[in-house]
Rosetta silent file (secondary structure, phi, psi, omega in degrees, C-alpha in Angstrom):
SEQUENCE: XXXXXXXXXXXXXXXXXXXXXXXXXXXXXXXXXXXXXXXXXXXXXXXXXXXXXXXXXXXXXXXXXXXXXXXXXXXXXXXXXXXXXXXXXXXXXXXXXXXXXXXXXXXXXXXXXXXXXXXXXXXXXXXXXXXXXXXXXXX
SCORE:     score description
SCORE:     0.000 S_00000001
   1 L     0.000  129.016 -179.726    2.334    9.094    3.478 S_00000001
   2 E  -110.043  133.964  176.522    1.118    6.708    0.810 S_00000001
   3 E  -112.021  124.367 -178.451   -2.020    7.395   -1.231 S_00000001
   4 E  -117.088  130.414  175.838   -3.665    4.334   -2.804 S_00000001
   5 E   -92.467  119.406 -175.012   -6.410    4.490   -5.433 S_00000001
   6 L   -89.110    5.954 -177.326   -8.812    1.587   -4.839 S_00000001
   7 L   -61.299  117.477  176.253  -10.591    1.843   -8.222 S_00000001
   8 L    76.062    7.262 -178.919  -10.972   -1.668   -9.615 S_00000001
   9 L   -89.200  140.009  174.436   -8.772   -3.270   -6.942 S_00000001
  10 E   -64.926  131.645 -170.567   -9.821   -6.543   -5.267 S_00000001
  11 H   -62.210  -45.552 -177.917  -10.806   -5.627   -1.706 S_00000001
  12 H   -64.329  -42.824  179.710   -9.023   -8.421    0.149 S_00000001
  13 H   -68.805  -38.754  176.668   -5.734   -7.956   -1.649 S_00000001
  14 H   -62.104  -41.980 -178.662   -5.937   -4.210   -1.224 S_00000001
  15 H   -65.989  -42.287 -179.702   -6.585   -4.667    2.505 S_00000001
  16 H   -69.376  -38.059  176.672   -3.646   -7.003    3.057 S_00000001
  17 H   -62.225  -43.702  179.360   -1.321   -4.725    1.045 S_00000001
  18 H   -65.864  -41.363 -179.752   -2.486   -1.739    3.108 S_00000001
  19 H   -62.118  -39.589  177.745   -2.085   -3.617    6.402 S_00000001
  20 H   -63.144  -41.851  178.547    1.535   -4.436    5.573 S_00000001
  21 H   -64.176  -42.048 -179.572    2.237   -0.782    4.820 S_00000001
  22 H   -65.245  -41.748 -179.359    0.561    0.321    8.071 S_00000001
  23 H   -69.897  -22.094  176.992    2.490   -2.195   10.167 S_00000001
  24 L   -81.949   -1.976  173.401    5.753   -1.001    8.635 S_00000001
  25 L   103.039    7.599 -178.124    5.036    2.451   10.109 S_00000001
  26 L   -97.212  150.360  174.528    3.681    4.388    7.133 S_00000001
  27 L   -87.377  138.081 -175.659    0.482    6.439    7.028 S_00000001
  28 E  -127.037  135.894  173.309   -1.922    5.319    4.286 S_00000001
  29 E  -119.875  124.890  176.995   -4.811    7.117    2.608 S_00000001
  30 E  -104.967  123.613  177.142   -7.162    5.069    0.423 S_00000001
  31 E  -108.458  162.221 -178.061   -9.203    7.082   -2.088 S_00000001
  32 L    55.080   45.277 -177.245  -12.167    5.920   -4.221 S_00000001
  33 H   -62.270  -30.760 -176.819  -13.023    3.270   -1.619 S_00000001
  34 H   -71.709  -12.798 -178.528  -16.489    2.739   -3.099 S_00000001
  35 H   -96.857    2.169  175.697  -14.943    1.482   -6.374 S_00000001
  36 L   -67.898  151.400 -175.145  -13.066   -1.452   -4.799 S_00000001
  37 E  -111.889  143.026  173.694  -14.299   -4.851   -5.981 S_00000001
  38 E  -112.356  121.839 -175.157  -15.329   -7.936   -4.051 S_00000001
  39 E   -79.775  143.346  179.810  -14.958  -11.073   -6.159 S_00000001
  40 L   127.782  174.137  179.171  -17.816  -13.556   -6.348 S_00000001
  41 L   -74.439  148.844 -175.669  -21.470  -13.633   -7.251 S_00000001
  42 H   -61.624  -40.168 -178.604  -23.699  -10.827   -6.036 S_00000001
  43 H   -65.547  -41.917 -179.666  -26.125  -13.149   -4.212 S_00000001
  44 H   -66.271  -43.230 -179.477  -23.353  -14.940   -2.312 S_00000001
  45 H   -65.171  -44.649  179.363  -21.617  -11.730   -1.274 S_00000001
  46 H   -60.811  -43.318 -179.169  -24.878  -10.142   -0.169 S_00000001
  47 H   -62.484  -40.292 -179.945  -25.799  -13.233    1.874 S_00000001
  48 H   -63.995  -47.550 -178.748  -22.404  -13.227    3.624 S_00000001
  49 H   -72.416  -33.339  177.684  -22.566   -9.562    4.611 S_00000001
  50 H   -65.591  -36.870  177.266  -26.275   -9.763    5.522 S_00000001
  51 H   -61.966  -38.244  178.040  -25.466  -12.640    7.881 S_00000001
  52 H   -66.816  -37.899  179.745  -22.943  -10.374    9.639 S_00000001
  53 H   -68.091  -29.461 -174.732  -25.537   -7.620   10.020 S_00000001
  54 L   -87.471   -0.650 -179.629  -28.054  -10.037   11.537 S_00000001
  55 L   -67.688  134.064  177.013  -25.780  -11.319   14.334 S_00000001
  56 L  -135.026  171.739  177.149  -27.187  -10.653   17.782 S_00000001
  57 L   -96.429  130.859 -177.921  -26.437  -11.620   21.364 S_00000001
  58 L   -64.276  -38.102 -177.921  -28.770  -14.283   22.763 S_00000001
  59 L   -68.585  -39.286 -179.775  -28.822  -12.770   26.233 S_00000001
  60 L  -143.105   94.332 -175.017  -29.611   -9.288   24.964 S_00000001
  61 L   -60.989  -19.806  178.541  -30.531   -9.082   21.258 S_00000001
  62 L   -73.967  -20.685  178.184  -30.290   -5.283   21.275 S_00000001
  63 L   -91.651   77.888 -178.524  -26.549   -5.553   21.952 S_00000001
  64 L   -98.744  162.186  172.710  -25.535   -6.666   18.510 S_00000001
  65 L   -65.364  143.453  178.948  -22.191   -6.384   16.780 S_00000001
  66 L   -95.578  117.748  177.212  -21.896   -3.172   14.824 S_00000001
  67 L  -123.225  132.600 -171.662  -21.063   -3.763   11.186 S_00000001
  68 L   -73.406  155.093  173.363  -20.894   -0.835    8.752 S_00000001
  69 L  -113.251  -17.105 -177.380  -23.050   -0.219    5.699 S_00000001
  70 L   -78.863  136.566 -173.766  -21.161    2.832    4.379 S_00000001
  71 H   -55.982  -45.285 -177.719  -18.598    1.984    1.648 S_00000001
  72 H   -68.142  -30.913  178.528  -15.565    3.687    3.186 S_00000001
  73 H   -75.247  -30.360  174.709  -16.275    2.093    6.560 S_00000001
  74 H   -64.502  -43.391  178.943  -16.597   -1.362    4.976 S_00000001
  75 H   -65.104  -43.017  179.463  -13.128   -0.937    3.452 S_00000001
  76 H   -62.110  -41.195  179.404  -11.761    0.364    6.762 S_00000001
  77 H   -66.215  -35.438  178.510  -13.267   -2.597    8.628 S_00000001
  78 H   -66.351  -40.538  176.593  -11.741   -5.012    6.099 S_00000001
  79 H   -65.691  -38.147  178.433   -8.278   -3.529    6.684 S_00000001
  80 H   -60.310  -33.847  177.925   -8.876   -3.782   10.435 S_00000001
  81 H   -66.469  -21.623  178.534   -9.460   -7.498    9.953 S_00000001
  82 H   -88.299  -10.350 -179.991   -5.945   -7.812    8.549 S_00000001
  83 L  -106.327  153.003  170.458   -4.419   -6.078   11.600 S_00000001
  84 L   -88.305   79.984 -169.337   -4.147   -7.298   15.162 S_00000001
  85 L   -73.847   -5.301  179.308   -5.985   -4.163   16.311 S_00000001
  86 L   -90.416   -7.666  175.322   -6.212   -5.215   19.961 S_00000001
  87 L   -95.219  165.841 -179.502   -2.466   -4.870   20.505 S_00000001
  88 H   -63.385  -44.054 -178.770   -0.647   -1.562   20.895 S_00000001
  89 H   -63.120  -44.667 -179.631    1.207   -1.959   17.598 S_00000001
  90 H   -67.619  -38.574 -179.743   -1.934   -2.841   15.659 S_00000001
  91 H   -70.367  -35.189  175.230   -4.034   -0.058   17.135 S_00000001
  92 H   -65.442  -39.590  178.577   -1.333    2.515   16.331 S_00000001
  93 H   -64.865  -41.304 -178.483   -1.202    1.187   12.776 S_00000001
  94 H   -65.141  -32.974  177.630   -4.998    1.343   12.464 S_00000001
  95 H   -69.607  -20.812  179.025   -4.984    4.993   13.563 S_00000001
  96 L   -83.017    0.627 -177.373   -2.645    5.833   10.665 S_00000001
  97 E   -96.105  134.849  171.307   -5.287    4.718    8.126 S_00000001
  98 E  -126.570  134.319  177.280   -7.662    7.109    6.331 S_00000001
  99 E  -124.111  126.747 -176.193  -10.285    5.859    3.893 S_00000001
 100 L  -123.934  143.926  172.385  -12.100    8.343    1.654 S_00000001
 101 L   -88.807  130.851 -177.788  -14.945    8.026   -0.812 S_00000001
 102 L    71.810 -153.678  178.833  -14.042    9.699   -4.075 S_00000001
 103 L  -133.708   72.769 -172.814  -11.169   12.183   -4.093 S_00000001
 104 L   -70.317  -24.673 -174.706  -12.346   15.146   -1.994 S_00000001
 105 L  -112.185   10.639  176.693   -8.946   16.703   -1.332 S_00000001
 106 L    75.453   36.923  178.322   -7.200   16.178   -4.674 S_00000001
 107 L   -80.095   -8.071 -170.654   -4.966   13.260   -3.737 S_00000001
 108 H   -59.576  -33.921 -176.393   -5.399   11.679   -7.178 S_00000001
 109 H   -69.735  -24.641  177.676   -2.271   13.176   -8.729 S_00000001
 110 H  -109.030   14.453 -178.964    0.019   11.509   -6.157 S_00000001
 111 L   -84.323  143.667  172.892   -1.976    8.290   -5.802 S_00000001
 112 E  -101.447  134.800  178.462   -0.593    4.926   -6.785 S_00000001
 113 E   -83.131  131.356  177.772   -3.041    2.518   -8.379 S_00000001
 114 L   -84.132  113.001 -179.860   -3.075   -0.872   -6.757 S_00000001
 115 L  -110.341  113.755 -178.250   -2.822   -3.386   -9.584 S_00000001
 116 L  -117.884   42.977 -179.830   -3.295   -6.976   -8.492 S_00000001
 117 L    90.438 -159.335 -176.777   -3.675   -8.669  -11.839 S_00000001
 118 L   -79.461  153.912 -179.745   -6.832   -9.018  -13.834 S_00000001
 119 L   -77.377  133.121  179.003  -10.266   -8.095  -12.503 S_00000001
 120 L   -63.438  147.553 -177.613  -12.442  -11.107  -11.693 S_00000001
 121 L   -64.556  -46.438  177.277  -15.341  -11.724  -14.050 S_00000001
 122 L   -97.845  114.022  178.250  -17.898  -11.988  -11.277 S_00000001
 123 E  -155.816  159.817  179.672  -17.493   -9.119   -8.864 S_00000001
 124 E  -130.069  135.328  176.916  -19.468   -6.513   -6.965 S_00000001
 125 E   -76.503  158.681 -179.667  -18.255   -3.034   -6.097 S_00000001
 126 H   -65.116  -32.186  177.469  -18.361   -1.926   -2.477 S_00000001
 127 H   -64.201  -44.156  178.098  -20.831    0.808   -3.445 S_00000001
 128 H   -62.833  -41.958  178.362  -23.270   -1.764   -4.888 S_00000001
 129 H   -61.748  -42.711  179.653  -22.902   -3.909   -1.766 S_00000001
 130 H   -60.749  -42.235  178.944  -23.614   -0.906    0.459 S_00000001
 131 H   -67.065  -35.254  177.074  -26.790   -0.120   -1.438 S_00000001
 132 H   -66.723  -32.341 -179.148  -27.885   -3.780   -1.180 S_00000001
 133 H   -80.899   -9.146  174.941  -27.318   -3.636    2.589 S_00000001
 134 L   110.327   14.001  177.096  -29.531   -0.569    2.906 S_00000001
 135 L   -70.640  129.904 -173.740  -27.200    2.421    2.774 S_00000001
 136 L  -101.534   -4.985 -173.726  -29.285    5.404    1.747 S_00000001
 137 L   -93.125 -175.222  169.127  -26.592    8.005    1.082 S_00000001
 138 L    83.620 -159.056 -168.293  -24.277    8.867   -1.740 S_00000001
 139 L   -72.837    0.000    0.000  -24.426    8.966   -5.458 S_00000001
């Protein structure tokens, strides 16, 4: 079991690193998911994610794609995008993933920090994005 601390880590790189670990057969727990960073300007990132929330089906607009607003679910969905989750291998790998907000069970002492170089100058945390998308919970 691998524990990864997502504090200050770029979300895409963290997701691809996690997907490789999952596909190799290891169980992964990501802590502090709300502190992961998405690089780019806040307006551009918000517009991209808002566009995903607004997708509907023309035949039946009530049957829309479900896209998460909660920070840990956004990170989980991003990792799912790096896996082929419709195959048996990918779905088994996806089931081995746990994403947690904060550190509720004390995993911090055995967590490895994902360091992917320097932090981009323009970035938005997943928590800020969630609040922009309308998430009402949390800190």
